[in-house]
All heavy atoms as a GROMACS GRO file, in nm:
protein
  492
    1MET      N    1  -3.615   2.302   2.359
    1MET     CA    2  -3.548   2.189   2.416
    1MET      C    3  -3.548   2.074   2.314
    1MET      O    4  -3.651   2.039   2.259
    1MET     CB    5  -3.621   2.148   2.543
    1MET     CG    6  -3.549   2.048   2.623
    1MET     SD    7  -3.437   2.141   2.724
    1MET     CE    8  -3.375   2.025   2.832
    2THR      N    9  -3.432   2.018   2.291
    2THR     CA   10  -3.418   1.907   2.197
    2THR      C   11  -3.418   1.776   2.274
    2THR      O   12  -3.351   1.763   2.376
    2THR     CB   13  -3.286   1.921   2.120
    2THR    OG1   14  -3.284   2.046   2.054
    2THR    CG2   15  -3.269   1.813   2.017
    3ASN      N   16  -3.491   1.680   2.224
    3ASN     CA   17  -3.489   1.550   2.291
    3ASN      C   18  -3.375   1.465   2.235
    3ASN      O   19  -3.308   1.502   2.138
    3ASN     CB   20  -3.624   1.479   2.280
    3ASN     CG   21  -3.663   1.446   2.137
    3ASN    OD1   22  -3.578   1.432   2.051
    3ASN    ND2   23  -3.793   1.435   2.113
    4ARG      N   24  -3.354   1.352   2.295
    4ARG     CA   25  -3.241   1.265   2.260
    4ARG      C   26  -3.250   1.218   2.115
    4ARG      O   27  -3.150   1.215   2.043
    4ARG     CB   28  -3.239   1.146   2.355
    4ARG     CG   29  -3.122   1.055   2.334
    4ARG     CD   30  -3.115   0.950   2.445
    4ARG     NE   31  -2.996   0.872   2.432
    4ARG     CZ   32  -2.992   0.748   2.385
    4ARG    NH1   33  -3.104   0.689   2.346
    4ARG    NH2   34  -2.880   0.683   2.375
    5ARG      N   35  -3.367   1.181   2.070
    5ARG     CA   36  -3.386   1.130   1.934
    5ARG      C   37  -3.350   1.237   1.831
    5ARG      O   38  -3.279   1.211   1.734
    5ARG     CB   39  -3.529   1.083   1.914
    5ARG     CG   40  -3.554   1.035   1.772
    5ARG     CD   41  -3.690   0.978   1.758
    5ARG     NE   42  -3.689   0.849   1.828
    5ARG     CZ   43  -3.783   0.760   1.819
    5ARG    NH1   44  -3.890   0.784   1.748
    5ARG    NH2   45  -3.775   0.646   1.882
    6GLU      N   46  -3.396   1.361   1.850
    6GLU     CA   47  -3.365   1.471   1.757
    6GLU      C   48  -3.215   1.500   1.756
    6GLU      O   49  -3.156   1.523   1.652
    6GLU     CB   50  -3.444   1.595   1.795
    6GLU     CG   51  -3.592   1.584   1.770
    6GLU     CD   52  -3.668   1.703   1.826
    6GLU    OE1   53  -3.609   1.784   1.900
    6GLU    OE2   54  -3.788   1.714   1.795
    7PHE      N   55  -3.156   1.498   1.875
    7PHE     CA   56  -3.012   1.522   1.885
    7PHE      C   57  -2.933   1.417   1.807
    7PHE      O   58  -2.841   1.449   1.732
    7PHE     CB   59  -2.968   1.524   2.031
    7PHE     CG   60  -2.819   1.531   2.048
    7PHE    CD1   61  -2.751   1.650   2.028
    7PHE    CD2   62  -2.746   1.417   2.080
    7PHE    CE1   63  -2.614   1.656   2.041
    7PHE    CE2   64  -2.609   1.422   2.093
    7PHE     CZ   65  -2.542   1.542   2.074
    8LEU      N   66  -2.968   1.290   1.824
    8LEU     CA   67  -2.897   1.183   1.754
    8LEU      C   68  -2.916   1.192   1.603
    8LEU      O   69  -2.823   1.168   1.526
    8LEU     CB   70  -2.943   1.047   1.805
    8LEU     CG   71  -2.898   1.012   1.947
    8LEU    CD1   72  -2.962   0.882   1.992
    8LEU    CD2   73  -2.747   1.004   1.955
    9MET      N   74  -3.035   1.228   1.560
    9MET     CA   75  -3.059   1.241   1.416
    9MET      C   76  -2.977   1.355   1.357
    9MET      O   77  -2.915   1.342   1.251
    9MET     CB   78  -3.208   1.262   1.390
    9MET     CG   79  -3.292   1.137   1.409
    9MET     SD   80  -3.468   1.162   1.390
    9MET     CE   81  -3.480   1.235   1.229
   10GLN      N   82  -2.974   1.469   1.426
   10GLN     CA   83  -2.898   1.584   1.376
   10GLN      C   84  -2.748   1.558   1.378
   10GLN      O   85  -2.677   1.588   1.282
   10GLN     CB   86  -2.931   1.708   1.459
   10GLN     CG   87  -3.070   1.759   1.437
   10GLN     CD   88  -3.106   1.871   1.532
   10GLN    OE1   89  -3.028   1.908   1.619
   10GLN    NE2   90  -3.225   1.927   1.515
   11SER      N   91  -2.699   1.500   1.488
   11SER     CA   92  -2.555   1.476   1.496
   11SER      C   93  -2.510   1.368   1.398
   11SER      O   94  -2.400   1.377   1.342
   11SER     CB   95  -2.514   1.440   1.639
   11SER     OG   96  -2.582   1.324   1.682
   12SER      N   97  -2.590   1.267   1.375
   12SER     CA   98  -2.551   1.165   1.277
   12SER      C   99  -2.552   1.223   1.136
   12SER      O  100  -2.469   1.187   1.052
   12SER     CB  101  -2.642   1.043   1.285
   12SER     OG  102  -2.774   1.077   1.251
   13GLY      N  103  -2.644   1.315   1.109
   13GLY     CA  104  -2.644   1.382   0.978
   13GLY      C  105  -2.521   1.467   0.958
   13GLY      O  106  -2.460   1.466   0.850
   14LEU      N  107  -2.479   1.539   1.062
   14LEU     CA  108  -2.358   1.619   1.052
   14LEU      C  109  -2.235   1.532   1.037
   14LEU      O  110  -2.142   1.565   0.962
   14LEU     CB  111  -2.344   1.710   1.174
   14LEU     CG  112  -2.444   1.824   1.184
   14LEU    CD1  113  -2.430   1.897   1.316
   14LEU    CD2  114  -2.427   1.919   1.068
   15LEU      N  115  -2.232   1.421   1.107
   15LEU     CA  116  -2.119   1.329   1.096
   15LEU      C  117  -2.110   1.273   0.955
   15LEU      O  118  -2.000   1.260   0.899
   15LEU     CB  119  -2.134   1.216   1.198
   15LEU     CG  120  -2.020   1.116   1.205
   15LEU    CD1  121  -1.892   1.185   1.246
   15LEU    CD2  122  -2.054   1.004   1.301
   16GLY      N  123  -2.224   1.242   0.896
   16GLY     CA  124  -2.224   1.193   0.758
   16GLY      C  125  -2.175   1.297   0.660
   16GLY      O  126  -2.104   1.265   0.564
   17LEU      N  127  -2.208   1.422   0.682
   17LEU     CA  128  -2.161   1.529   0.593
   17LEU      C  129  -2.010   1.547   0.601
   17LEU      O  130  -1.944   1.572   0.501
   17LEU     CB  131  -2.231   1.661   0.625
   17LEU     CG  132  -2.378   1.670   0.583
   17LEU    CD1  133  -2.438   1.801   0.630
   17LEU    CD2  134  -2.390   1.657   0.432
   18THR      N  135  -1.953   1.534   0.720
   18THR     CA  136  -1.808   1.548   0.733
   18THR      C  137  -1.736   1.433   0.664
   18THR      O  138  -1.625   1.449   0.615
   18THR     CB  139  -1.764   1.558   0.880
   18THR    OG1  140  -1.807   1.441   0.949
   18THR    CG2  141  -1.820   1.681   0.946
   19ALA      N  142  -1.796   1.316   0.661
   19ALA     CA  143  -1.735   1.202   0.593
   19ALA      C  144  -1.735   1.220   0.442
   19ALA      O  145  -1.651   1.165   0.372
   19ALA     CB  146  -1.808   1.074   0.631
   20LEU      N  147  -1.826   1.301   0.391
   20LEU     CA  148  -1.837   1.324   0.246
   20LEU      C  149  -1.769   1.452   0.202
   20LEU      O  150  -1.802   1.506   0.098
   20LEU     CB  151  -1.984   1.330   0.205
   20LEU     CG  152  -2.063   1.201   0.221
   20LEU    CD1  153  -2.209   1.226   0.188
   20LEU    CD2  154  -2.005   1.092   0.135
   21ASP      N  155  -1.672   1.501   0.279
   21ASP     CA  156  -1.603   1.626   0.245
   21ASP      C  157  -1.522   1.606   0.118
   21ASP      O  158  -1.414   1.547   0.120
   21ASP     CB  159  -1.513   1.671   0.360
   21ASP     CG  160  -1.450   1.805   0.333
   21ASP    OD1  161  -1.494   1.876   0.240
   21ASP    OD2  162  -1.354   1.839   0.404
   22LEU      N  163  -1.574   1.653   0.007
   22LEU     CA  164  -1.508   1.636  -0.122
   22LEU      C  165  -1.414   1.751  -0.155
   22LEU      O  166  -1.344   1.746  -0.255
   22LEU     CB  167  -1.614   1.623  -0.232
   22LEU     CG  168  -1.713   1.507  -0.213
   22LEU    CD1  169  -1.819   1.510  -0.322
   22LEU    CD2  170  -1.641   1.375  -0.211
   23THR      N  171  -1.412   1.855  -0.072
   23THR     CA  172  -1.325   1.969  -0.099
   23THR      C  173  -1.184   1.949  -0.046
   23THR      O  174  -1.094   2.022  -0.083
   23THR     CB  175  -1.384   2.097  -0.036
   23THR    OG1  176  -1.392   2.080   0.106
   23THR    CG2  177  -1.522   2.126  -0.092
   24ALA      N  178  -1.164   1.852   0.040
   24ALA     CA  179  -1.031   1.829   0.097
   24ALA      C  180  -0.939   1.769  -0.010
   24ALA      O  181  -0.979   1.680  -0.085
   24ALA     CB  182  -1.040   1.735   0.216
   25PRO      N  183  -0.815   1.818  -0.017
   25PRO     CA  184  -0.722   1.761  -0.114
   25PRO      C  185  -0.688   1.617  -0.078
   25PRO      O  186  -0.682   1.580   0.038
   25PRO     CB  187  -0.599   1.851  -0.103
   25PRO     CG  188  -0.611   1.920   0.027
   25PRO     CD  189  -0.756   1.926   0.061
   26LYS      N  190  -0.668   1.536  -0.179
   26LYS     CA  191  -0.639   1.395  -0.157
   26LYS      C  192  -0.494   1.374  -0.118
   26LYS      O  193  -0.459   1.277  -0.055
   26LYS     CB  194  -0.673   1.315  -0.281
   26LYS     CG  195  -0.820   1.319  -0.311
   26LYS     CD  196  -0.854   1.241  -0.433
   26LYS     CE  197  -1.003   1.261  -0.455
   26LYS     NZ  198  -1.063   1.180  -0.548
   27LYS      N  199  -0.409   1.465  -0.157
   27LYS     CA  200  -0.267   1.454  -0.128
   27LYS      C  201  -0.226   1.582  -0.055
   27LYS      O  202  -0.263   1.691  -0.097
   27LYS     CB  203  -0.191   1.440  -0.259
   27LYS     CG  204  -0.048   1.403  -0.247
   27LYS     CD  205   0.010   1.377  -0.385
   27LYS     CE  206   0.154   1.336  -0.374
   27LYS     NZ  207   0.213   1.319  -0.507
   28PRO      N  208  -0.150   1.571   0.054
   28PRO     CA  209  -0.112   1.693   0.125
   28PRO      C  210  -0.022   1.782   0.039
   28PRO      O  211   0.061   1.733  -0.039
   28PRO     CB  212  -0.038   1.644   0.248
   28PRO     CG  213  -0.002   1.503   0.221
   28PRO     CD  214  -0.098   1.452   0.117
   29LEU      N  215  -0.041   1.912   0.052
   29LEU     CA  216   0.043   2.008  -0.019
   29LEU      C  217   0.163   2.039   0.069
   29LEU      O  218   0.149   2.091   0.178
   29LEU     CB  219  -0.037   2.135  -0.050
   29LEU     CG  220  -0.164   2.114  -0.132
   29LEU    CD1  221  -0.238   2.245  -0.149
   29LEU    CD2  222  -0.131   2.054  -0.267
   30LEU      N  223   0.281   2.004   0.022
   30LEU     CA  224   0.402   2.019   0.101
   30LEU      C  225   0.479   2.144   0.061
   30LEU      O  226   0.480   2.184  -0.054
   30LEU     CB  227   0.491   1.896   0.084
   30LEU     CG  228   0.432   1.763   0.126
   30LEU    CD1  229   0.529   1.651   0.095
   30LEU    CD2  230   0.397   1.764   0.273
   31SER      N  231   0.545   2.202   0.160
   31SER     CA  232   0.634   2.314   0.135
   31SER      C  233   0.756   2.298   0.224
   31SER      O  234   0.758   2.215   0.314
   31SER     CB  235   0.565   2.447   0.162
   31SER     OG  236   0.530   2.457   0.298
   32PHE      N  237   0.858   2.377   0.200
   32PHE     CA  238   0.976   2.372   0.286
   32PHE      C  239   1.023   2.513   0.316
   32PHE      O  240   0.987   2.608   0.248
   32PHE     CB  241   1.088   2.287   0.224
   32PHE     CG  242   1.162   2.353   0.111
   32PHE    CD1  243   1.281   2.419   0.133
   32PHE    CD2  244   1.113   2.346  -0.018
   32PHE    CE1  245   1.349   2.479   0.029
   32PHE    CE2  246   1.180   2.406  -0.123
   32PHE     CZ  247   1.299   2.472  -0.099
   33SER      N  248   1.101   2.524   0.422
   33SER     CA  249   1.153   2.653   0.466
   33SER      C  250   1.295   2.672   0.416
   33SER      O  251   1.376   2.579   0.420
   33SER     CB  252   1.151   2.660   0.618
   33SER     OG  253   1.213   2.778   0.662
   34THR      N  254   1.327   2.790   0.372
   34THR     CA  255   1.463   2.819   0.326
   34THR      C  256   1.557   2.849   0.443
   34THR      O  257   1.675   2.876   0.422
   34THR     CB  258   1.465   2.939   0.229
   34THR    OG1  259   1.411   3.053   0.296
   34THR    CG2  260   1.386   2.908   0.104
   35LEU      N  261   1.507   2.843   0.566
   35LEU     CA  262   1.592   2.866   0.682
   35LEU      C  263   1.700   2.760   0.693
   35LEU      O  264   1.811   2.787   0.740
   35LEU     CB  265   1.506   2.867   0.809
   35LEU     CG  266   1.573   2.912   0.938
   35LEU    CD1  267   1.625   3.053   0.924
   35LEU    CD2  268   1.475   2.904   1.053
   36GLY      N  269   1.672   2.640   0.647
   36GLY     CA  270   1.769   2.531   0.654
   36GLY      C  271   1.874   2.533   0.542
   36GLY      O  272   1.965   2.452   0.543
   37CYS      N  273   1.862   2.624   0.448
   37CYS     CA  274   1.959   2.632   0.338
   37CYS      C  275   1.996   2.779   0.313
   37CYS      O  276   1.960   2.835   0.210
   37CYS     CB  277   1.903   2.566   0.213
   37CYS     SG  278   1.733   2.611   0.174
   38PRO      N  279   2.067   2.841   0.408
   38PRO     CA  280   2.094   2.984   0.398
   38PRO      C  281   2.187   3.023   0.283
   38PRO      O  282   2.186   3.138   0.239
   38PRO     CB  283   2.158   3.018   0.533
   38PRO     CG  284   2.215   2.890   0.582
   38PRO     CD  285   2.125   2.783   0.528
   39ALA      N  286   2.265   2.929   0.233
   39ALA     CA  287   2.359   2.962   0.125
   39ALA      C  288   2.294   2.957  -0.013
   39ALA      O  289   2.354   3.000  -0.111
   39ALA     CB  290   2.478   2.866   0.130
   40TRP      N  291   2.172   2.906  -0.022
   40TRP     CA  292   2.106   2.894  -0.151
   40TRP      C  293   2.054   3.029  -0.198
   40TRP      O  294   2.008   3.111  -0.120
   40TRP     CB  295   1.987   2.800  -0.144
   40TRP     CG  296   2.022   2.654  -0.132
   40TRP    CD1  297   2.146   2.600  -0.119
   40TRP    CD2  298   1.930   2.547  -0.132
   40TRP    NE1  299   2.137   2.464  -0.109
   40TRP    CE2  300   2.006   2.428  -0.118
   40TRP    CE3  301   1.794   2.537  -0.143
   40TRP    CZ2  302   1.948   2.303  -0.115
   40TRP    CZ3  303   1.736   2.412  -0.140
   40TRP    CH2  304   1.813   2.296  -0.127
   41THR      N  305   2.056   3.046  -0.329
   41THR     CA  306   1.991   3.163  -0.388
   41THR      C  307   1.842   3.130  -0.403
   41THR      O  308   1.800   3.015  -0.387
   41THR     CB  309   2.050   3.194  -0.527
   41THR    OG1  310   2.021   3.085  -0.615
   41THR    CG2  311   2.199   3.219  -0.520
   42PHE      N  312   1.763   3.232  -0.433
   42PHE     CA  313   1.620   3.209  -0.452
   42PHE      C  314   1.596   3.115  -0.569
   42PHE      O  315   1.509   3.029  -0.565
   42PHE     CB  316   1.548   3.342  -0.473
   42PHE     CG  317   1.400   3.330  -0.479
   42PHE    CD1  318   1.327   3.293  -0.367
   42PHE    CD2  319   1.331   3.352  -0.597
   42PHE    CE1  320   1.189   3.280  -0.372
   42PHE    CE2  321   1.194   3.340  -0.603
   42PHE     CZ  322   1.123   3.303  -0.489
   43SER      N  323   1.677   3.129  -0.673
   43SER     CA  324   1.666   3.042  -0.790
   43SER      C  325   1.693   2.896  -0.753
   43SER      O  326   1.623   2.806  -0.799
   43SER     CB  327   1.762   3.089  -0.899
   43SER     OG  328   1.756   3.003  -1.010
   44GLN      N  329   1.792   2.872  -0.670
   44GLN     CA  330   1.823   2.736  -0.627
   44GLN      C  331   1.707   2.678  -0.545
   44GLN      O  332   1.673   2.561  -0.558
   44GLN     CB  333   1.951   2.733  -0.544
   44GLN     CG  334   2.077   2.753  -0.624
   44GLN     CD  335   2.199   2.764  -0.534
   44GLN    OE1  336   2.196   2.835  -0.434
   44GLN    NE2  337   2.306   2.696  -0.572
   45ALA      N  338   1.647   2.759  -0.458
   45ALA     CA  339   1.534   2.713  -0.378
   45ALA      C  340   1.415   2.677  -0.467
   45ALA      O  341   1.348   2.576  -0.446
   45ALA     CB  342   1.494   2.820  -0.276
   46LEU      N  343   1.389   2.758  -0.569
   46LEU     CA  344   1.280   2.728  -0.663
   46LEU      C  345   1.307   2.600  -0.740
   46LEU      O  346   1.217   2.519  -0.761
   46LEU     CB  347   1.260   2.844  -0.760
   46LEU     CG  348   1.196   2.970  -0.704
   46LEU    CD1  349   1.191   3.078  -0.811
   46LEU    CD2  350   1.058   2.941  -0.651
   47GLN      N  351   1.430   2.582  -0.784
   47GLN     CA  352   1.464   2.460  -0.858
   47GLN      C  353   1.449   2.336  -0.770
   47GLN      O  354   1.398   2.234  -0.814
   47GLN     CB  355   1.607   2.470  -0.911
   47GLN     CG  356   1.622   2.568  -1.024
   47GLN     CD  357   1.768   2.589  -1.065
   47GLN    OE1  358   1.859   2.535  -1.004
   47GLN    NE2  359   1.788   2.669  -1.169
   48HIS      N  360   1.490   2.347  -0.644
   48HIS     CA  361   1.478   2.234  -0.551
   48HIS      C  362   1.329   2.201  -0.528
   48HIS      O  363   1.291   2.084  -0.528
   48HIS     CB  364   1.546   2.268  -0.418
   48HIS     CG  365   1.529   2.162  -0.314
   48HIS    ND1  366   1.600   2.044  -0.316
   48HIS    CD2  367   1.448   2.155  -0.206
   48HIS    CE1  368   1.563   1.969  -0.213
   48HIS    NE2  369   1.470   2.036  -0.144
   49ALA      N  370   1.249   2.304  -0.508
   49ALA     CA  371   1.105   2.284  -0.485
   49ALA      C  372   1.040   2.217  -0.606
   49ALA      O  373   0.962   2.123  -0.592
   49ALA     CB  374   1.038   2.417  -0.455
   50SER      N  375   1.073   2.263  -0.723
   50SER     CA  376   1.016   2.208  -0.844
   50SER      C  377   1.060   2.063  -0.867
   50SER      O  378   0.979   1.977  -0.902
   50SER     CB  379   1.055   2.295  -0.963
   50SER     OG  380   1.007   2.242  -1.083
   51ALA      N  381   1.187   2.037  -0.846
   51ALA     CA  382   1.241   1.903  -0.871
   51ALA      C  383   1.188   1.800  -0.773
   51ALA      O  384   1.180   1.681  -0.804
   51ALA     CB  385   1.394   1.906  -0.865
   52ASN      N  386   1.150   1.842  -0.651
   52ASN     CA  387   1.109   1.749  -0.547
   52ASN      C  388   0.960   1.750  -0.516
   52ASN      O  389   0.916   1.692  -0.418
   52ASN     CB  390   1.189   1.775  -0.420
   52ASN     CG  391   1.335   1.740  -0.439
   52ASN    OD1  392   1.370   1.623  -0.452
   52ASN    ND2  393   1.420   1.841  -0.445
   53GLY      N  394   0.881   1.816  -0.600
   53GLY     CA  395   0.736   1.811  -0.587
   53GLY      C  396   0.675   1.898  -0.479
   53GLY      O  397   0.562   1.876  -0.440
   54TYR      N  398   0.750   1.995  -0.428
   54TYR     CA  399   0.694   2.086  -0.328
   54TYR      C  400   0.599   2.185  -0.396
   54TYR      O  401   0.618   2.223  -0.510
   54TYR     CB  402   0.806   2.164  -0.258
   54TYR     CG  403   0.887   2.082  -0.162
   54TYR    CD1  404   1.015   2.038  -0.196
   54TYR    CD2  405   0.838   2.048  -0.038
   54TYR    CE1  406   1.091   1.962  -0.109
   54TYR    CE2  407   0.913   1.973   0.051
   54TYR     CZ  408   1.039   1.930   0.016
   54TYR     OH  409   1.113   1.856   0.102
   55LYS      N  410   0.497   2.226  -0.323
   55LYS     CA  411   0.398   2.320  -0.376
   55LYS      C  412   0.418   2.461  -0.321
   55LYS      O  413   0.348   2.553  -0.361
   55LYS     CB  414   0.257   2.273  -0.343
   55LYS     CG  415   0.224   2.137  -0.400
   55LYS     CD  416   0.231   2.138  -0.549
   55LYS     CE  417   0.197   2.001  -0.604
   55LYS     NZ  418   0.227   1.987  -0.744
   56GLY      N  419   0.512   2.480  -0.228
   56GLY     CA  420   0.534   2.612  -0.172
   56GLY      C  421   0.669   2.623  -0.106
   56GLY      O  422   0.735   2.523  -0.074
   57ILE      N  423   0.710   2.747  -0.086
   57ILE     CA  424   0.836   2.778  -0.018
   57ILE      C  425   0.809   2.882   0.088
   57ILE      O  426   0.745   2.984   0.060
   57ILE     CB  427   0.941   2.832  -0.117
   57ILE    CG1  428   0.974   2.730  -0.224
   57ILE    CG2  429   1.068   2.872  -0.044
   57ILE    CD1  430   1.067   2.783  -0.332
   58GLU      N  431   0.857   2.858   0.208
   58GLU     CA  432   0.851   2.959   0.313
   58GLU      C  433   0.986   3.030   0.312
   58GLU      O  434   1.089   2.969   0.341
   58GLU     CB  435   0.825   2.896   0.449
   58GLU     CG  436   0.820   2.997   0.559
   58GLU     CD  437   0.813   2.933   0.696
   58GLU    OE1  438   0.857   2.820   0.713
   58GLU    OE2  439   0.762   3.001   0.786
   59ILE      N  440   0.984   3.155   0.276
   59ILE     CA  441   1.110   3.229   0.265
   59ILE      C  442   1.147   3.282   0.402
   59ILE      O  443   1.080   3.366   0.459
   59ILE     CB  444   1.096   3.343   0.162
   59ILE    CG1  445   1.059   3.284   0.028
   59ILE    CG2  446   1.226   3.422   0.154
   59ILE    CD1  447   1.024   3.386  -0.076
   60ARG      N  448   1.256   3.227   0.456
   60ARG     CA  449   1.304   3.265   0.588
   60ARG      C  450   1.452   3.293   0.578
   60ARG      O  451   1.521   3.244   0.491
   60ARG     CB  452   1.283   3.149   0.687
   60ARG     CG  453   1.143   3.098   0.703
   60ARG     CD  454   1.056   3.183   0.793
   60ARG     NE  455   1.113   3.209   0.922
   60ARG     CZ  456   1.084   3.143   1.034
   60ARG    NH1  457   0.999   3.044   1.031
   60ARG    NH2  458   1.141   3.174   1.147
   61GLY      N  459   1.501   3.370   0.668
   61GLY     CA  460   1.643   3.398   0.669
   61GLY      C  461   1.688   3.452   0.802
   61GLY      O  462   1.608   3.500   0.882
   62ILE      N  463   1.816   3.443   0.826
   62ILE     CA  464   1.878   3.499   0.945
   62ILE      C  465   1.982   3.598   0.899
   62ILE      O  466   2.068   3.567   0.818
   62ILE     CB  467   1.944   3.388   1.031
   62ILE    CG1  468   1.840   3.288   1.078
   62ILE    CG2  469   2.017   3.450   1.149
   62ILE    CD1  470   1.898   3.171   1.154
   63LYS      N  471   1.972   3.718   0.949
   63LYS     CA  472   2.066   3.822   0.911
   63LYS      C  473   2.198   3.797   0.982
   63LYS      O  474   2.206   3.793   1.104
   63LYS     CB  475   2.012   3.959   0.947
   63LYS     CG  476   2.101   4.070   0.903
   63LYS     CD  477   2.038   4.205   0.936
   63LYS     CE  478   2.132   4.315   0.892
   63LYS     NZ  479   2.078   4.446   0.928
   64ALA      N  480   2.304   3.775   0.904
   64ALA     CA  481   2.436   3.754   0.961
   64ALA      C  482   2.502   3.889   0.985
   64ALA      O  483   2.498   3.978   0.902
   64ALA     CB  484   2.521   3.671   0.866
   65ILE      N  485   2.561   3.901   1.101
   65ILE     CA  486   2.627   4.028   1.135
   65ILE      C  487   2.775   4.017   1.115
   65ILE      O  488   2.838   3.924   1.137
   65ILE     CB  489   2.595   4.067   1.281
   65ILE    CG1  490   2.447   4.084   1.297
   65ILE    CG2  491   2.670   4.190   1.322
   65ILE    CD1  492   2.402   4.113   1.437
   0.00000   0.00000   0.00000
């Protein structure tokens, strides 16, 4: 059984550790989906991503019948 004092000490220590999370990236890594640009080639999508600072591409498509 943990008493109130021990609980507060442990939880404040854990809270302090989460505040010091140095592994989190400072800037969000952005990506975009190719679903919104179905006429683009893969090369065009890569060029757009590179020119606009994106770090990833989600390759999506809709099969036209």
